[in-house]
N, C-alpha and C positions, 0 to 999 in steps of 0.2 A: 330140304330134303326129306321125305316121307322116311317109314321102318329100312332100316336095309334087310333084307331078303338073301337068300342062300339061294344061287342057280348055279347049274353045270352048263357050261358051254364045250363045244369042241371047237379046234381052231387046228391048224397046218403045224407041225413040229416048229418051221422056219418062223412061222408069224408068232407064236409063243415065244419065243426066242428074242426076237424083235423087242415084243412087247414089255418082257422083260429088261432089256435093257434100257428103253423108252424109260419104265419106269423107276427105275432105280437113276437114271439119270436125274431127274427132277423129284427125287426122293420120295417118292409115291411107291407104296406095295401095288401090288398087279390090280387089286380089285377095286382102288382108289383111280388110277389112272385109267382103267375101263370106263369108270363111272364118268371122269372129268370126259374122257372123249366122245362118252356119248351123250354127253349135257352140249358140250360143243357140237356136233353135228344135229342133234335136235333143233339148237337155236339156228345153224348155217342154212336147215331146210327152210325151218320159218322164214329167214330172210329169204331165202329164196322163191318162196311162195308170193313174196310182195312185190318184188322185180317186176311185174307187168306193168301194177300201179304204178310202181313210181318212175319205170318209165314213162308210161303216160303222163303222168303231171309234169314231168321234166320236157317232153315234146311241147306238151301246151304252155308252159312256162316260157320256152322259147319261140315259139307261135307267137304268143303274146310281145315279148320284146322284140320281136324282127316288126310285128307288124307297127308298133310304136317308135321306132327308130325311120 
């Protein structure tokens, strides 16, 4: 990870309460928890971008297997 920068965000109060509970449950501070959550979301989005390609490859492989049987 790069250099940590200070940012200001606005969250609904109930979401902030849930965030603090989740962070405490994982022994992370609020900033660390948000960093992990955002990193996971970015990685998830990258995987989802690849899904059409993966599905096409699986379909092609399935067709290849069916034609050889």
